[in-house]
RODO-2510 file (C-alpha; in nm, 4 decimals, decimal comma):
residues 176
     n   res          X          Y          Z
     1     m    -1,7323     0,1215    -0,9940
     2     t    -1,6105     0,3565    -1,2781
     3     h    -1,4053     0,2198    -1,5683
     4     t    -1,0982     0,3935    -1,4370
     5     q    -1,1466     0,2231    -1,0967
     6     h    -1,2031    -0,1161    -1,2576
     7     n    -0,8812    -0,0729    -1,4551
     8     a    -0,7069     0,0050    -1,1189
     9     y    -0,8111    -0,3192    -0,9714
    10     t    -0,7859    -0,5448    -1,2996
    11     h    -0,4810    -0,4001    -1,4495
    12     h    -0,2644    -0,2907    -1,1628
    13     h     0,0211    -0,5193    -1,2487
    14     t     0,0861    -0,3060    -1,5551
    15     d     0,1797    -0,0269    -1,2976
    16     s     0,5147    -0,2219    -1,2602
    17     d     0,5986    -0,1190    -1,6237
    18     d     0,5523     0,2641    -1,5689
    19     t     0,7010     0,1999    -1,2348
    20     d     0,7177     0,2729    -0,9631
    21     t     0,0805     1,1865     1,4433
    22     q     0,2735     0,9725     1,5897
    23     r    -0,0274     0,8114     1,7483
    24     r     0,0416     0,4405     1,7207
    25     d    -0,2347     0,1930     1,6769
    26     s    -0,1407    -0,0952     1,8784
    27     a    -0,2667    -0,3496     1,6346
    28     v    -0,0241    -0,1985     1,3599
    29     t     0,2531    -0,1873     1,6047
    30     t     0,1986    -0,5532     1,7108
    31     s     0,1746    -0,6742     1,3557
    32     a     0,5123    -0,4985     1,2697
    33     d     0,6639    -0,6461     1,6053
    34     e     0,5579    -0,9884     1,5087
    35     r     0,7144    -0,9624     1,1744
    36     r     1,0583    -0,8465     1,2921
    37     d     1,3358    -1,0611     1,1788
    38     d     1,5902    -1,0501     1,4517
    39     d     1,6244    -0,7433     1,6685
    40     d     1,4423    -0,4773     1,8512
    41     t     1,4461    -0,2159     1,5740
    42     n     1,2102    -0,1637     1,2860
    43     a     1,4933    -0,1103     1,0519
    44     a     1,5799    -0,3996     0,8061
    45     p     1,9553    -0,4490     0,7271
    46     d     1,9219    -0,2234     0,4369
    47     g     1,7856     0,0684     0,6386
    48     r     1,4152     0,0280     0,5247
    49     s     1,1575    -0,0292     0,8012
    50     t     0,9182    -0,3040     0,8773
    51     d     0,6733    -0,0655     1,0407
    52     l     0,4027     0,0934     0,8289
    53     r     0,4247     0,4038     1,0334
    54     d     0,7796     0,4701     0,9288
    55     s     0,6495     0,5524     0,5915
    56     p     0,4991     0,9093     0,6291
    57     m     0,2415     0,8232     0,3440
    58     m     0,1289     0,5300     0,5261
    59     a     0,1159     0,6943     0,8660
    60     h    -0,1001     0,9613     0,7035
    61     l    -0,3309     0,6928     0,5609
    62     l    -0,3517     0,5072     0,8771
    63     n    -0,4133     0,8214     1,0817
    64     d    -0,6997     0,9277     0,8542
    65     l    -0,8399     0,5592     0,8425
    66     e    -0,8457     0,5622     1,2099
    67     q    -1,0226     0,8822     1,2251
    68     g    -1,2892     0,7774     0,9708
    69     t    -1,1692     1,0288     0,7141
    70     d    -1,2630     0,9197     0,3519
    71     i    -0,9409     0,8568     0,1841
    72     g    -1,1021     0,7892    -0,1468
    73     h    -1,1046     0,4802    -0,3713
    74     y    -0,7243     0,5056    -0,4711
    75     g    -0,6421     0,5769    -0,1115
    76     r    -0,8031     0,2616    -0,0017
    77     l    -0,6339     0,0655    -0,2988
    78     t    -0,2968     0,2124    -0,2102
    79     f    -0,3385     0,1253     0,1404
    80     v    -0,4412    -0,2385     0,0747
    81     m    -0,1612    -0,2687    -0,1763
    82     v     0,0977    -0,1758     0,0692
    83     a    -0,0360    -0,2689     0,4181
    84     r    -0,1375    -0,6263     0,3098
    85     h     0,2369    -0,7175     0,3471
    86     f     0,2639    -0,5651     0,7014
    87     m    -0,0794    -0,6266     0,8483
    88     d    -0,3262    -0,9205     0,8736
    89     e    -0,6738    -0,8755     0,7061
    90     a    -0,8352    -0,8782     1,0690
    91     e    -0,6296    -0,5522     1,1268
    92     m    -0,7186    -0,3881     0,7952
    93     v    -1,0877    -0,4753     0,7764
    94     p    -1,1969    -0,2457     1,0712
    95     l    -0,9845     0,0505     0,9430
    96     l    -1,1317     0,0263     0,5960
    97     a    -1,4724    -0,0434     0,7407
    98     r    -1,4783     0,3142     0,8917
    99     q    -1,4796     0,4620     0,5505
   100     p    -1,7888     0,6600     0,4500
   101     d    -2,0319     0,4250     0,2542
   102     h    -1,8143     0,1268     0,3279
   103     d    -1,8523    -0,1823     0,5362
   104     a    -1,6507    -0,4802     0,6470
   105     d    -1,7870    -0,6941     0,3558
   106     e    -1,6593    -0,4219     0,1075
   107     a    -1,3295    -0,4092     0,2899
   108     r    -1,2682    -0,7806     0,2773
   109     a    -1,3581    -0,7743    -0,0852
   110     l    -1,1006    -0,5301    -0,1646
   111     i    -0,8355    -0,7089     0,0203
   112     e    -0,9241    -1,0361    -0,1301
   113     q    -0,9238    -0,8853    -0,4731
   114     v    -0,5725    -0,7175    -0,4282
   115     t    -0,4395    -1,0374    -0,2849
   116     a    -0,5984    -1,2708    -0,5594
   117     k    -0,4445    -1,0463    -0,8175
   118     g    -0,1159    -1,0311    -0,6544
   119     y    -0,0866    -0,6616    -0,6954
   120     s     0,2674    -0,5142    -0,6155
   121     p     0,2786    -0,1975    -0,4096
   122     p     0,2285     0,1011    -0,6273
   123     r     0,5364     0,3089    -0,7187
   124     r     0,5305     0,6887    -0,6484
   125     q     0,4461     0,7786    -1,0029
   126     r     0,1253     0,5732    -0,9924
   127     i     0,0303     0,6978    -0,6510
   128     l     0,0673     1,0596    -0,7747
   129     a    -0,1528     0,9692    -1,0851
   130     w    -0,4222     0,8207    -0,8840
   131     q    -0,4069     1,1181    -0,6474
   132     k    -0,4974     1,3408    -0,9547
   133     e    -0,8059     1,1221    -0,9830
   134     q    -0,9629     1,2027    -0,6497
   135     e    -0,9846     1,4910    -0,3939
   136     y    -0,7970     1,3022    -0,1051
   137     p    -0,4261     1,3646    -0,0968
   138     i    -0,2824     1,0079    -0,0914
   139     c     0,0735     1,1559    -0,0869
   140     p     0,0942     1,4232     0,1766
   141     n     0,4114     1,5911     0,0241
   142     p     0,3916     1,5275    -0,3560
   143     d     0,6523     1,8128    -0,4286
   144     d     0,9019     1,6327    -0,2264
   145     p     1,0508     1,3846    -0,4867
   146     d     1,1529     1,1371    -0,2020
   147     s     0,8219     1,1277    -0,0575
   148     c     0,5638     0,8532    -0,1090
   149     n     0,8162     0,6117    -0,2313
   150     v     0,7233     0,2847    -0,0333
   151     y     0,9922     0,0921    -0,1820
   152     r     1,2564     0,3370    -0,0384
   153     e     1,0898     0,3734     0,3119
   154     l     0,9637     0,0072     0,3721
   155     r     1,1151    -0,3406     0,3694
   156     f     0,8731    -0,5649     0,1842
   157     p     0,8889    -0,9489     0,2000
   158     d     1,1216    -1,1119    -0,0465
   159     d     0,8437    -1,2416    -0,2638
   160     v     0,7298    -0,8813    -0,3554
   161     y     1,0528    -0,8091    -0,5088
   162     e     1,0574    -1,1543    -0,6833
   163     h     0,7354    -1,0909    -0,8333
   164     i     0,8311    -0,7696    -0,9798
   165     s     1,1561    -0,9113    -1,1133
   166     e     0,9503    -1,1922    -1,2802
   167     y     0,7304    -0,9331    -1,4336
   168     y     1,0286    -0,7505    -1,5875
   169     a     1,1847    -1,0784    -1,7144
   170     d     0,8509    -1,1783    -1,8796
   171     k     0,8208    -0,8284    -2,0318
   172     a     1,1730    -0,8421    -2,1588
   173     h     1,1066    -1,1895    -2,3046
   174     d     0,7717    -1,0788    -2,4662
   175     g     0,9335    -0,7734    -2,6226
   176     q     1,2097    -0,9666    -2,8106
***
């Protein structure tokens, strides 16, 4: 693991301060269905979706993971940081284990590390910065300022937003 990759794992929470086809995988759909709050649509009351595939970037990552395309270190990191809020580990491991030079143990280790550190999903700016560090295009439409903004596209569990709010409160308190 390079120094840059190590920093992405161990210092992701600092991302908050610089913050920010249609083939359905039945496991992903089932997971999203199980997480729906009250009706038959994937849209939360605020219009954001609870289905990963409703995010074009996440659909892009899922499709390539399903095909065994190497999405790169930062693609895998981005995937886990977002997907862990919508999928179970048992759903993510087989997808990540299809990556070249990766297996189920490495997939579990990445998921466990992201979970243990409590990393928030990365903001668009961080995704674009990581994308510059590898060949694989994490964000399929980087020129569109509305693309790859998972906070705009997806409705995360409330604890994700609470974690981010706590980070900013701590940062403001520490800065005074």
